[in-house]
Each structure stands twice: as C-alpha cells, then as structure tokens.
N, C-alpha and C positions, 0 to 999 in steps of 0.2 A: 137080451141086453148084452149079456158077456159075449156071445159072438159076433155082436156086431163090434163091441169095443176091441175084440181081438181082432177083425177083419181091418178095422181102421188103423191099428198099431202096424199090422201087415204090411199095410200101405204105406204108411207113413218109415216105416223100417226099409222099403223094397221098392217104392214106386208102382207097384203090380197087385193086382187081385191075388188072393189066396187060390189055388187050383181047386176047382168045383165049385166056388160060392159064386152066388147070384149077385148082381151089381146094384146097390141102392144109389139113391141121390146122392149123398156125400161121398160115398166111394168115387163116384163119378167124377167130381170135382176135384177131390184130394187127387186123383192121377191125373187129369187134364192139367191142374195147375202145378203139377210136381211138387206136392206140399212134402214131399220127403226132406226137402233142402230149405225151406223155412226156418229152420232153426238158426241157420247162419244169420239171417235178419234179426231175429230174436236174441243172437246174442250180441250183435253190435249195437243194438238198441241197449241192451243191459248194459254195456259198458260204457255208453255215455251216462246214462242214469245213474250207474253206481261212481263214476269219479265224480258228477254233479254232488252226487249225496255225501261223498269225500269232503267237498268244498262247502258242505251245509246248504245245498239248494236241490229240493226233491219235490216232487208234486205226483201224486199217485194217480190222479185223473189225468193228467197230461202224458203220463207213462203210458196208460191204456189206450190214449187215443192215438198216440204216437204208434205204439204196437198194431193197431188195428189198421190205420193206414198203411204203414210201411209192408205188412204183410200180404194186404191187397195189392200194394203196388208190385211186390215180388211176385205175386199171383198174375197181375197184368203183365207185366214183363215176359213170363214164360209164355203165357198165351200167345201174344204179340210175336214174339220170336218165332214160335211154333209155325204161326200163319204165316210171316214173310219167309222162312227157311221154305215151307211147303210151297208155297206159291212160287218163289224162286227156282223150284224143282232141286233142290238141295236134301230135305227130307223125302228120300225116295225109299223104296221097300229094301234095298242094300245097304241103307245107311245106319249107323249106330241109334240114330234117334228114334226111328221107328221100330226097333228090335229090342231094346233094354225095357222098353215100356211102350204102354199104347199111347201112339199119337193122337193128340185130339182130333184131328182131322184123317190123316192118312188111314187111322183106325175104324174111321165110322162113328167114335165117339160121340161125337154132335157136329152139326153142320158149321158153315163158314160164318152164317148169320148169327147163331147162338154164341160161338167164340167173340165174334165183335160186340155182341150185345153186353156179354159178360165183361168183355173189355171195356167198354163205356159206362157200363154200370158201376164197374169197380171203381173207374177213373173219378167217377162223380162224387163217388164216396170220398175218397182220397182228397179231393179237390175239396168239397165241403171240410173236411177236418182241417185241411191246410189254412182255409181263409178263415175258419173260428181261430186256431194257434195263430194265426197272423194278426188278428184282430186283437189276440191277448198279449201276443208277445213281442211282436214285431215283424216289419216287412221282410226281414232275412229268411223267415221260415219260407213263405211263398218262393223268394228266390232259390233257398236249396231244393223245395218240391220241384219247382220248374226243371232244374238243372238233373236232379235225378229223373225225371221222367222222360227229358230229352234223350240222355246218355241211354236210358232203357230201351227207348223205343227205337232209336239209330244204331243201336248195338247190332242190329241186323237190317234195318229199314233203309232204303235208299232215301238219299243220295249218300249219306256218310259210311253208312255199312262198316263199322268200326271193326266188327270181328272180322271182316274180310280184308281188312289193313293191316292186321297185325298191332290194331289198338283194343282189342277187347279185353285182354288183361290190364291194362291199366285202366280201363272203363272200371271194370268190376274191382279193384283197387280201390280206386277212388270211393266207389259208392259205397261198399260194405268198409270201408276204412272211415276216411275223414267225413265224408258227405253223411251218413247216417249216423255215427258216433257223435261227431261234433253238431251237428244238426239237433240231437236230441240234447245234448249239453247244453245248448243255447235257448232250446224251450224251456227247459229247469231254470236257467239261472239267468237269461237276456245279456250274455256275453259268449264269448269265446275264445278265452285266452289260449295263448301258444301250449302249455302243457295238455290242454285236451286234443289239440291235433297231433302231437307227440303220441299220446297215448293211445290214438286211434291205429298207430300203424302196426303193431306186432299180429293184431286178430286181422288186419287187411291183407296182411300178407299171406296169411294161411288160407283165407277165403281165395284169394288168388292162385293158390297152390291147387285148390279143388278145380276150377276152370283148367289150370294148365294141365292136370291130370286127364280131364275130360278131352282136351286137344291132344295129347298125346295117343290118347286111344284112336282118334278119328283121324291120325296123321296122315295115313295113306289113303284114305277116301277123301280126306280135305286137299289133300296134293291132285287128287285125280279131278276133283272137282274145281280147282281154283282157289278155294277157300283159303286164304291166305292167312292163317293164324299165326300166333308168336311162333311156336312150334317148327309150323312149315318155314317161315322165313328164315328161322335160325338154322334147321337142318338137325335131323335126331341127335347127334351126338351133341351137340350144344345144348337142346332143349333139355335132353338129360342134365347135364352140367348144371343148367339155370334152374332146373327145378329143385336138384340139392341144394343148392344155394340159398336160394327163397325159404326153403324149409327150415335150414339152419338159421337164416336170418331172425326168424321167430325168437329164437333163444336168445340171440345176441343182442337184438334191438329190446327185451325183456330187460337184460342185464344192465345195458347202458341207461335205461329209462329209470330204473330203479336205484343206479348208482347216483344220478342226477335228481333223484328225490321227485321224479315225475309221478311216479306210481308207488304203489305200497309194496315194501319188501315182500309182502306175504304173496305176491303174483309170482314169486319164484317156485312156489307150490306147481306150476306150469311144467319143470323140468320132472315130474312125478310122470310125465307123457314121454319121458325120453326112449323106452322101450319100443312103443310105436315109430317115435321118429327112426331109430334103427332099422326097424322092421320095413318102414316104407322105403328108406334108402335101398336096402337089400332088394325091395321090388323093382326099384328103378334101376338097379346095377344087373338083373337078369332079364332074359326075353319073355314077353308076354306067353299064356300057353296058347297052345293051338287050339284047343278044345276048352270049355267050361269044367274048371274042376269039381271034383265032387264035393257037395255039400255047399259050393257056392252059390251066394244068393240069385235070386231069378232077374238078374240085371246084366247079364251076359248080353254083348260081348264086351262092355265095361270092364275096366280092370284097373288101371291106374288110377282113375277117379274115386273107386271105391276105397282105395287105401289113402289115398288123399283126403278124402271126407271121414273115413274111420278116425285119421289121427286130428283132424280139424276139431271133431267133437269133443275128445278128451282136453288137448290143448286150449281150446275154448273155454271149456267146462271149468277147468282148473284156473285159468286166467280169472275169470268172474269170481270163483270163489276164492282166491287169493284177495280180489277187490272188496268182497264182502267180509272177508276176517279180517279186514284192514280198517273198514270202518266199525267193525264192533269192536275191536281193539283198542281204537281211539276212544271210542265212547266209555271202555270199561276203565282205561287210564285216568279219563275226566272225573269217573265214580270215585 
C-alpha cells in the first residue's frame, strides 16, 4: 500500500509514472485527467466556501458535493481538450503536450471511445449534482454549471475554439476566479454579493498565470501551428511583460481588498510567498534552458508553467490560510 501511495503522490506531483513502476487503474486515470493540477480547482472552491463561512454561511455536505462535481468537471475539461487538440492535429509527437506527460490518446493510454465514455460519465455525475443543488439552492446553480461546461468545452472545440483566438486566458480567469468561487458562495448562502466577486480576483489571476506560463512554453510551436494563444498574439516581449504584471497584480489586489475590508487582513500572509514571486520573475527574465536541467521534474519541455504553478500553490495556500485564521480570530474575539 505504501508503494501505491508513493506512486500516486509522484503522479500528482509530476503528471508522470515513476520510472520502472507498473501502471495501476487509478494511476492511469490520474495521468489521463492531469490530476496534478486539480489543486487549483480545490483552492478556488475553498476560497468561496471560506468567504461564505466568514459571512456565517457554511454547509459541509454542499462543500463535498461541489468538490466532487468540480474536480470531475476539471477532469472532463482536460480529457475533452486533449481529444479535440489530438483530432485537430495539434497534439503531435513534436508538441509539448505529448512530451511532458502521456497523452491519453497519442500515447495509447486509452481509446477514443474510452475517453469519450469517461467524459460523458463524469458529465452525468456533474449534471446530477448540479440538478440536486439547483433544487436545493436555486436556478443560478444550473446557470453557473452550464456556463462552466460551455467554456471548458469550447476552450478548444469548434466553432469557438477560445484558446485559438487569444481568449483562453480570459476564460480560465473567469472559471477559476468568479465562476467557481462565487458559485460556491451562492450554494452556501443563496446570494452572491459584490464582495464575493471581488474576493475571487486574486486567485483567479494566479491560475491564469499558470496557463499563461504554459502558453509561453509552447510559444514557438503554437506560432507554427497557428494556435493564436494570447502570448502568440502579443509577441514574446509583451507576453513576458504581461506575465510579470499579472503576477504582481495578485499582491496588489490582495492589498486593495484588505484596505476595502473585502477580505481578512490575515490574507496578507500571502506575502510570505514573495521569494517565489521574485524567483518566478527571474525565470521570466532569463532564457529557457536548451536542455532539461539536472534534477528537474520529469515534465520537460515545460518550464515557465512549472514555476508559475510552484508560485500558485504557495500563494493560494497562504491566501486560504489567511481566510481560515481570520474566521478563527473572529470566533475567538466573540468568545
């Protein structure tokens, strides 16, 4: 059992199997769905739930349902994106997606039918939870679910193909910022006040940074394949500048929201991630290595996205910690 746990942890850390290990059923699906990035969905959900708890609204059962539905939605999103990029000739052997981790179709990990079956099965579970929460909490739950589904599918699917038109980053900010966070708050409380929308902005920015970093990594290949991500449209120098500004905006928005009393002052704990911020900026200021550095995780040729996600995890974790401490502090003061 210990060996299995270590294997699954390795997959969640790198998106790959440990060398020499045999693949088990769960490992296959953790890799195929890119479960290594599910922490971003979990963080967005917890931000919404903690803001609701701060406002004296909380339901643990609803929180569990939301987590199940949205993690499955994230898995569905990754599967269908891989499906359409593969079918449209983007995910080829010389493309980053097939190199940093086994592609569910290109690597033979599963068949197209198996992938589509999983997509529809996950979708049915998500839909069942959405209908239940709609019945319990209001029609807006279903509206949020439908918007999220459409954005995730048409991120790469025709006719919209948002990623191909420089709109992918905006879609990701909206999903992992307002849509998930405000949607979670709404399920908990039955309303969605302005301060909840504002509180969703900081973490939405750092999730967007992860995608931006990934598109920086694929910049040359995307230009060749006419995949017009935002960095491709902006050009390399402007894209690097925007990545720096977007990262700094995380701290700026937290300060503004604290001053406006939208979020707890304890969220300023996120400034303990400042060393990672500085390091990430230095990464953006230096050319990407020509070859995989020694001791670098088995996700080469990804580079910028690795450091963006490294920053994301600490910044998001500290932000959540600040919200939790703020709730506990208020309870203590009342005692």
